[in-house]
C-alpha positions as MATLAB code, in Angstrom:
seq = 'XXXXXXXXXXXXXXXXXXXXXXXXXXXXXXXXXXXXXXXXXXXXXXXXXXXXXXXXXXXXXXXXXXXXXXXXXXXXXXXXXXXXXXXXXXXXXXXXXXXXXXXXXXXXXXXXXXXXXXXXXXXXXXXXXXXXXXXXXXXXXXXXXXXXXXXXXXXXXXXXXXXXXXXXXXXXXXXXXXXXXXXXXXXXXXXXXXXXXXXXXXXXXXXXXXXXXXXXXXXXXXXXXXXXXXXXXXXXXXXXXXXXXXXXXXXXXXXXXXXXXXXXXXXXXXXXXXXXXXXXXXXXXXXXXXXXXXXXXXXXXXXXXXXXXXXXXXXXXXXXXXXXXXXXXXXXXXXXXXXXXXXXXXXXXXXXXXXXXXXXXXXXXXXXXXXXXXXXXXXXXXXXXXXXXXXXX';
ca = [
     -33.544   -9.823  -17.135;
     -35.665   -8.038  -14.534;
     -34.998   -4.824  -12.679;
     -31.632   -3.121  -13.041;
     -29.124   -3.213  -10.212;
     -26.649   -0.739   -8.767;
     -23.200   -2.305   -8.481;
     -20.309   -0.744   -6.566;
     -16.902   -1.887   -7.837;
     -14.262   -1.112   -5.176;
     -11.145   -3.244   -5.755;
      -7.533   -2.973   -4.704;
      -4.763   -3.236   -7.277;
      -3.580   -6.572   -8.653;
       0.045   -5.979   -7.658;
       2.481   -5.954  -10.565;
      -0.313   -6.300  -13.123;
      -2.986   -3.563  -12.869;
      -3.605   -0.678  -10.509;
      -6.997   -0.427   -8.830;
      -8.300    2.052  -11.409;
      -7.645   -0.408  -14.234;
      -9.036   -3.303  -12.171;
     -12.281   -1.425  -11.519;
     -12.586   -0.544  -15.201;
     -12.086   -4.151  -16.311;
     -14.717   -5.407  -13.869;
     -17.180   -2.726  -14.942;
     -16.709   -3.566  -18.632;
     -17.271   -7.265  -17.999;
     -20.357   -6.739  -15.848;
     -21.995   -4.426  -18.384;
     -21.436   -6.939  -21.179;
     -23.865   -9.278  -19.439;
     -26.135   -6.669  -17.828;
     -25.919   -3.423  -19.832;
     -28.843   -1.783  -18.036;
     -27.248   -1.940  -14.588;
     -25.666    1.095  -12.954;
     -22.011    0.293  -12.239;
     -20.172    2.708   -9.942;
     -16.372    2.532   -9.873;
     -14.587    3.339   -6.610;
     -10.951    2.129   -6.878;
      -9.438    1.420   -3.469;
      -6.004    0.957   -1.886;
      -4.437    0.449    1.532;
      -1.526    2.884    1.364;
       0.802    0.767   -0.742;
       1.519    0.674   -4.454;
      -1.357    2.098   -6.479;
      -2.767    4.327   -3.738;
      -1.816    7.462   -5.658;
      -3.879    6.295   -8.626;
      -6.864    5.425   -6.427;
      -6.831    8.803   -4.681;
      -6.495   10.617   -8.014;
      -9.475    8.705   -9.411;
     -11.545    9.515   -6.328;
     -10.761   13.212   -6.157;
     -10.419   14.102   -9.832;
      -9.501   17.736  -10.385;
      -9.357   18.315   -6.634;
      -5.994   16.528   -6.699;
      -3.048   18.301   -8.336;
      -0.196   16.008   -9.352;
       3.365   17.193   -8.764;
       6.401   15.534  -10.352;
       9.718   15.581   -8.480;
      13.267   14.663   -9.418;
      14.055   11.886   -6.978;
      15.951    8.594   -6.628;
      14.710    5.025   -6.588;
      15.656    2.524   -3.902;
      18.957    1.736   -5.634;
      19.905    5.409   -5.951;
      19.106    5.862   -9.620;
      17.636    9.208  -10.732;
      13.934    9.108  -11.557;
      10.806   11.247  -11.612;
       8.224   10.491   -8.927;
       4.806   12.039   -8.304;
       2.789   13.063   -5.292;
      -0.528   14.887   -4.901;
      -1.524   18.262   -3.515;
      -5.077   18.308   -2.136;
      -7.412   20.843   -0.530;
      -6.010   23.802   -2.449;
      -2.444   22.853   -1.565;
      -2.950   22.453    2.173;
      -2.540   18.661    2.131;
       0.024   16.455    0.394;
      -0.539   12.790   -0.348;
       2.747   10.931   -0.770;
       2.932    7.288   -1.804;
       6.201    5.769   -0.631;
       6.139    3.182   -3.424;
       6.240    5.964   -6.033;
       9.945    6.491   -5.349;
      11.085    3.709   -3.015;
       8.862    0.932   -4.301;
       9.672   -2.648   -5.112;
       7.911   -2.212   -8.441;
      10.725    0.125   -9.510;
      13.127   -2.843   -9.401;
      13.103   -5.636  -11.943;
      12.838   -9.175  -10.523;
      16.532   -9.867  -11.108;
      17.441   -6.731   -9.146;
      15.749   -8.034   -5.990;
      18.868   -9.633   -4.542;
      20.454   -9.929   -1.078;
      22.820   -7.117   -2.069;
      19.984   -4.766   -3.022;
      18.032   -5.705    0.106;
      21.043   -4.630    2.164;
      21.667   -1.362    0.301;
      18.194   -0.135   -0.739;
      17.401    3.357    0.526;
      14.281    5.412    1.226;
      16.018    8.593    0.050;
      13.447    9.143   -2.705;
      10.591    9.208   -0.214;
      12.419   11.908    1.720;
      12.813   13.893   -1.487;
       9.061   13.727   -2.076;
       8.399   14.873    1.485;
      10.851   17.739    1.119;
       9.044   18.903   -2.021;
       5.714   18.784   -0.157;
       7.191   20.907    2.626;
       8.509   23.340    0.018;
       4.940   23.611   -1.280;
       3.845   24.881    2.134;
       1.463   22.085    3.111;
      -0.106   21.884    6.548;
      -0.720   18.140    6.508;
       1.049   15.177    4.965;
      -0.584   11.815    4.364;
       2.117    9.233    3.715;
       1.119    5.873    2.300;
       3.513    3.144    3.405;
       3.684   -0.158    1.596;
       5.201   -1.834   -1.413;
       8.689   -0.645   -0.497;
      11.932   -2.177   -1.729;
      13.757   -1.019    1.391;
      14.994   -2.285    4.746;
      16.790    0.846    5.947;
      14.432    1.867    8.737;
      13.574    5.055    6.891;
      17.118    6.332    7.431;
      17.452    7.378    3.785;
      14.226    9.344    4.066;
      15.485   11.121    7.174;
      18.878   11.779    5.569;
      17.129   13.530    2.679;
      15.478   15.729    5.298;
      18.723   16.664    7.039;
      19.468   13.909    9.578;
      23.009   12.523    9.753;
      23.851    8.897   10.604;
      27.355    8.612   12.016;
      29.736    5.748   12.725;
      32.157    5.549   15.644;
      34.708    7.736   13.831;
      32.091   10.406   13.054;
      31.817    9.508    9.397;
      28.462    9.328    7.635;
      27.098    5.873    6.873;
      26.571    4.635    3.357;
      22.912    4.105    2.303;
      20.936    1.002    3.201;
      19.841   -1.058    6.142;
      22.987   -3.156    6.429;
      25.085   -0.030    7.015;
      23.125    0.634   10.218;
      25.224   -2.093   11.843;
      27.952    0.556   12.105;
      25.650    3.257   13.496;
      26.986    5.007   16.593;
      24.957    8.225   16.681;
      22.033    9.927   15.003;
      22.525   13.679   14.632;
      19.073   15.193   14.094;
      20.146   18.801   14.558;
      19.757   19.422   10.829;
      16.315   17.834   10.491;
      14.044   20.104    8.488;
      12.118   22.003   11.194;
       9.041   22.226    8.969;
       8.493   18.519    9.519;
       7.610   19.235   13.132;
       5.119   21.900   12.125;
       2.891   19.768    9.916;
       0.424   17.057   10.786;
       1.687   13.666    9.600;
      -0.753   10.815    8.994;
       0.748    7.452    8.063;
      -1.537    5.178    6.058;
      -0.403    1.604    6.620;
      -1.945   -1.781    7.332;
       1.245   -3.122    8.968;
       1.424   -3.594   12.736;
       4.808   -5.342   12.926;
       7.490   -4.180   15.361;
      10.881   -3.081   14.085;
      12.828   -6.279   14.847;
      12.454   -9.902   15.859;
      10.591  -12.842   14.292;
       7.696  -10.560   13.337;
       9.935   -7.579   12.506;
      10.586   -5.732    9.271;
      13.483   -7.852    8.026;
      12.117  -11.264    8.975;
       8.595  -10.649    7.686;
       9.148   -8.606    4.555;
      12.866   -8.891    3.758;
      12.595  -12.099    1.703;
      10.134  -10.593   -0.772;
      12.641   -7.764   -1.308;
      15.443  -10.171   -2.146;
      16.950  -10.852    1.282;
      18.218  -14.384    1.902;
      18.537  -15.859    5.404;
      21.933  -14.263    5.964;
      20.730  -10.840    4.841;
      17.630  -11.089    7.012;
      19.750  -11.847   10.069;
      22.142   -8.978    9.338;
      19.358   -6.506    8.652;
      17.451   -7.487   11.775;
      20.553   -6.956   13.919;
      21.273   -3.613   12.226;
      17.703   -2.427   12.761;
      18.061   -3.356   16.435;
      21.038   -0.985   16.684;
      19.027    1.613   14.806;
      16.076    1.355   17.187;
      18.358    1.930   20.174;
      19.939    4.918   18.425;
      16.511    6.451   17.770;
      15.686    6.157   21.457;
      19.023    7.738   22.404;
      18.448   10.637   19.997;
      14.776   11.314   20.705;
      13.896    9.666   24.006;
      11.237    7.671   22.192;
      11.325    3.879   22.504;
       9.740    3.065   19.163;
      11.164   -0.343   18.251;
       8.359   -2.394   19.793;
       5.513   -0.109   18.793;
       2.957   -1.559   16.372;
       3.784   -0.316   12.892;
       7.447    0.419   13.597;
       8.355   -2.319   11.117;
       6.214   -0.919    8.312;
       7.981   -0.410    4.976;
      11.306   -1.893    6.070;
      11.240   -0.018    9.381;
      10.222    3.366    7.976;
       7.451    3.376   10.564;
      10.113    3.565   13.276;
      11.673    6.665   11.695;
       8.333    8.417   11.508;
       7.337    7.489   15.053;
      10.719    8.597   16.332;
      11.268   11.876   14.516;
       7.804   13.220   13.611;
       4.414   13.625   15.239;
       3.055   10.882   13.008;
      -0.218    9.161   13.731;
      -0.544    5.680   12.211;
      -3.912    4.738   10.757;
      -5.064    1.722    8.727;
      -4.443    2.649    5.126;
      -7.779    1.379    3.873;
      -9.592    3.629    6.369;
      -7.669    6.673    5.167;
      -8.344    5.932    1.498;
     -11.988    5.032    2.144;
     -12.542    8.406    3.789;
     -10.809   10.274    0.976;
     -12.793    8.354   -1.632;
     -16.141    8.770    0.160;
     -16.667    5.012    0.201;
     -19.280    5.064    2.958;
     -21.439    7.436    0.915;
     -20.893    5.389   -2.253;
     -22.251    2.298   -0.487;
     -25.645    3.896    0.008;
     -28.377    2.573   -2.272;
     -26.336   -0.147   -3.978;
     -27.306   -3.790   -4.340;
     -23.996   -5.646   -4.725;
     -20.387   -4.767   -3.903;
     -17.481   -6.223   -5.871;
     -13.973   -5.904   -4.507;
     -10.748   -7.563   -5.597;
      -7.056   -8.126   -4.997;
      -4.216  -10.002   -6.618;
      -3.920  -12.715   -3.973;
      -6.556  -13.547   -1.391;
      -4.937  -15.089    1.669;
      -4.667  -14.771    5.438;
      -3.230  -11.254    5.027;
      -6.526  -10.107    3.491;
      -8.068  -10.164    6.959;
      -5.176   -8.124    8.401;
      -6.465   -4.784    7.171;
      -6.130   -5.082    3.414;
      -8.344   -2.977    1.178;
     -10.705   -5.835    0.333;
     -11.428   -6.420    4.005;
     -12.026   -2.732    4.632;
     -14.534   -2.616    1.805;
     -16.249   -5.777    3.063;
     -16.542   -4.473    6.621;
     -18.181   -1.232    5.506;
     -20.496   -3.126    3.175;
     -21.337   -5.625    5.907;
     -22.511   -2.818    8.159;
     -25.155   -2.180    5.512;
     -25.962   -5.896    4.995;
     -24.737   -5.742    1.399;
     -23.473   -8.879   -0.368;
     -19.767   -8.655   -1.230;
     -17.958  -10.601   -3.966;
     -14.161  -10.866   -3.891;
     -12.482  -11.442   -7.249;
      -8.832  -12.432   -6.929;
      -5.927  -13.513   -9.053;
      -5.174  -16.486   -6.863;
      -5.888  -18.019   -3.463;
      -2.939  -18.067   -1.073;
      -2.169  -19.670    2.307;
      -4.905  -19.210    4.861;
      -7.544  -18.304    2.304;
      -9.900  -20.739    4.041;
     -10.287  -18.123    6.767;
     -11.881  -15.790    4.247;
     -14.625  -18.284    3.504;
     -15.602  -18.607    7.165;
     -15.197  -14.928    8.013;
     -18.701  -14.087    6.875;
     -17.399  -10.998    5.074;
     -17.735  -12.314    1.531;
     -20.712  -13.861   -0.211;
     -18.398  -15.307   -2.856;
     -14.609  -15.547   -3.302;
     -13.736  -16.218   -6.922;
     -10.315  -16.590   -8.593;
     -10.472  -15.121  -12.092;
      -8.313  -17.643  -14.008;
     -10.295  -19.497  -16.673;
      -7.733  -22.210  -17.373;
      -4.536  -23.603  -15.834;
      -1.795  -20.975  -16.239;
       1.430  -19.792  -14.687;
       1.616  -16.696  -12.525;
       3.442  -14.844  -15.296;
       0.731  -15.767  -17.805;
      -2.022  -14.683  -15.426;
      -0.364  -11.348  -14.691;
       0.087  -10.629  -18.389;
      -3.570  -11.439  -19.041;
      -5.149   -9.864  -15.951;
      -7.345   -7.382  -17.800;
      -9.023  -10.064  -19.907;
      -9.370  -12.450  -16.978;
     -11.048   -9.822  -14.814;
     -13.384   -8.718  -17.585;
     -14.496  -12.251  -18.359;
     -14.853  -13.170  -14.662;
     -17.077  -10.142  -14.089;
     -19.166  -11.041  -17.133;
     -19.661  -14.587  -15.804;
     -20.544  -13.224  -12.375;
     -23.122  -10.847  -13.814;
     -24.615  -13.664  -15.874;
     -24.963  -15.834  -12.779;
     -26.639  -12.994  -10.904;
     -29.021  -12.517  -13.802;
     -29.998  -16.197  -13.693;
     -30.605  -15.941   -9.952;
     -32.844  -12.916  -10.403;
     -34.796  -14.623  -13.166;
     -35.370  -17.671  -10.994;
     -36.455  -15.465   -8.091;
     -39.001  -13.738  -10.331;
     -40.396  -17.102  -11.440;
     -40.657  -18.275   -7.832;
];
């Protein structure tokens, strides 16, 4: 089969099916079935959303200490959620989806009612634990949230009060912000202003409007048209209240709409700097160094569509690989709207869905490990044929 190759496997998660660590493992197993003498390097990736914690843990190994915290999910139910302490406890990595994620809700719980009432309280509880640990820097991965509350639950867990016209505290959730009259930040944990906050997110949406948090992401969290309209109006009131409380006009800033408007809370009440999530994870994982002296790069994601080119992990991997003139293969669960743009982008040598027969989404998700393994085996076999033909030529 000719000379051995060095393959870098750097996929994102296949949302709802496998995290990026499991995806990378499945691809590596399949490739080595066909080409056992190749050197396959696994570098699981993420963009700040669900699965980022697993990718960072895989990259850093024993340099990352996992902490478990008693917290609450988006519907207020008690749960245990994890975050990481890095650099001998000086840095915390918090994944919002660990506590406030959509994956914590079953499909039948993603309703208009839950979209209106879901809270980011659990994310605030994780942040409070990190502050208790004495960190100097917090990296917060936004994405995969079940919430539309503008990060108000997160801030409430850190001491902020949200008051109606009568001075009473609002109930949790984005819809309740319609009754917001004043934000009292006098009780905000002062330690939050003393740490560096880096927000890892690929979202550039403003807080409200046609491209805002509710309109863009509300439907996938269960919001119907009526709920989207109500949430968008409530977040508009919220944005004005943030400006009144802090003097910061954050509503139109890129990223304010991230994670149901949590970006607006962070921009308003912390010193947060927003960075593309894939860049943050790539730096933590040493992806640039891993790309040296490899022959082929394989990345992957659950659905390849127009959003892939908007800063998703697969694009970040492809850009870095392209700078080194490395061929990149994108394995995906399915092709979505706008996937044609991927083919003409020049970033990917090959874009390949992994399904091997007609199947429903539920069937594909349940069988993702096998599908990825077999797709990688077929890919490796094709590469082997190409190398053999090149040697003959």
